[in-house]
C-alpha positions, 0 to 999 in steps of 0.5 A, spaced: 712 588 152 717 590 147 723 588 151 721 581 153 720 580 145 727 582 144 730 577 149 725 572 146 728 573 140 735 573 141 734 566 146 730 564 139 737 567 135 741 562 141 738 556 140 738 555 133 745 557 134 747 551 138 743 546 134 747 550 128 754 551 131 754 546 137 757 540 135 764 545 133 763 547 139 764 542 143 769 540 139 772 547 140 772 546 148 775 539 148 782 542 144 783 548 149 781 543 154 786 538 151 790 544 150 791 547 158 791 539 160 799 540 155 800 547 158 800 544 164 806 539 163 809 544 157 816 543 163 816 535 161 817 537 154 824 534 155 822 528 156 821 526 149 827 529 146 830 525 151 827 519 149 830 520 141 836 521 144 838 515 147 834 511 141 839 515 136 845 512 142 843 506 142 842 506 134 849 508 133 852 504 139 850 498 135 852 500 129 858 501 132 859 495 135 855 490 127 861 494 123 867 493 128 865 485 128 864 486 121 873 488 120 873 483 126 871 478 121 875 480 115 881 480 120 880 473 122 880 470 116 884 474 114 888 470 119 885 464 117 887 464 110 896 466 112 896 460 115 892 456 111 898 458 105 903 457 110 902 450 111 900 449 103 906 453 102 910 447 107 908 442 102 909 444 096 915 442 092 915 435 098 912 429 094 905 426 097 909 421 102 913 427 106 907 431 106 902 426 109 908 425 115 908 432 116 901 433 115 901 428 121 906 432 125 902 439 124 896 435 127 899 431 133 901 439 134 895 441 135 892 436 138 897 436 143 897 443 144 889 443 143 890 438 151 894 443 154 889 448 153 884 444 156 888 442 161 
């Protein structure tokens, strides 16, 4: 009789615990199960690292290409500015009619070169 009352009181205490801590127990079990699932794939932890390295390499290469494009555009601009200066130097100190003749001649030469490249 005394044993039965001890068992009943233990069961009552157990029921009280389930009511009080049941949700936290369920959460803990879910967390542990999730950790077990992740541990199954612990050998695949290199995959996110590989993606991170790949992304950083792509970004680095993209930045290098952008910087190269900017430097190339400055070089082209500088070369174009030198061409304009050299052409302007040919016209400087000349009479307007002579400058116009030289300009027409240069334009005709550019057209001929353009036609030759097109064919």
